[in-house]
C-alpha positions in Angstrom: 15.8 23.3 -0.3 13.0 20.8 -0.2 13.6 16.8 -0.4 10.9 14.8 -1.8 10.8 11.4 -0.8 10.3 8.8 -3.7 8.0 6.2 -3.0 8.8 2.8 -4.3 7.1 -0.4 -4.1 9.5 -1.7 -1.6 8.1 1.0 0.8 5.1 -1.4 1.1 5.9 -3.7 3.9 3.7 -5.7 6.4 4.2 -5.6 10.2 6.9 -8.6 9.7 8.6 -6.6 7.2 7.8 -8.6 4.3 7.1 -6.8 1.0 3.4 -6.7 -0.2 4.2 -5.2 -3.8 6.2 -6.3 -6.8 8.8 -4.3 -8.2 6.4 -3.1 -10.5 3.8 -2.2 -8.1 1.6 -5.4 -8.5 0.3 -7.2 -5.3 2.5 -10.1 -4.2 4.3 -11.5 -1.1 7.9 -10.9 -0.8 7.9 -9.0 -4.5 6.2 -12.2 -6.2 3.1 -12.1 -7.6 -0.1 -14.0 -6.9 1.5 -15.2 -3.5 0.0 -15.1 -0.1 -3.4 -15.9 1.8 -7.0 -14.8 0.8 -6.6 -11.7 3.3 -2.9 -10.9 2.4 -4.0 -10.9 -1.3 -7.0 -8.5 -0.4 -4.5 -6.4 1.7 -1.9 -6.3 -1.1 -4.6 -5.2 -3.7 -5.2 -2.3 -1.7 -1.5 -1.5 -1.2 -1.2 -1.7 -4.9 -4.2 0.6 -5.3 -2.6 3.4 -3.0 0.9 2.7 -4.7 -0.8 3.4 -8.3 -3.4 6.3 -7.3 -2.1 8.3 -4.1 0.7 10.1 -5.3 -1.1 13.0 -6.7 -3.4 13.5 -3.9 -3.0 16.4 -1.5 -3.1 15.8 2.2 -6.9 16.6 2.9 -7.7 13.9 0.2 -5.3 11.3 2.0 -6.9 12.1 5.1 -10.3 11.4 3.8 -9.0 7.8 2.5 -7.5 7.1 5.8 -10.8 8.0 7.6 -12.4 5.8 5.4 -10.1 2.6 5.9 -10.5 3.4 9.6 -14.3 2.7 9.3 -13.2 -0.9 9.1 -11.0 -1.1 12.0 -12.5 -3.1 15.0 -12.9 -1.2 18.1 
């Protein structure tokens, strides 16, 4: 028996536990569209792109995307 996790916008939370997507998967703080600082809005756009596009990718493709994002992390 294989259980599959259903990923919903409510799974996308920041380090403080605040939602970064609306119920419809659009960017927004605390589930409200067009809310948040400039950097929060950029981060929420990335979260929305992940939610909208990553469901059909395989693990290798997801690993590639993770590696690209890690290029931007400070060392």
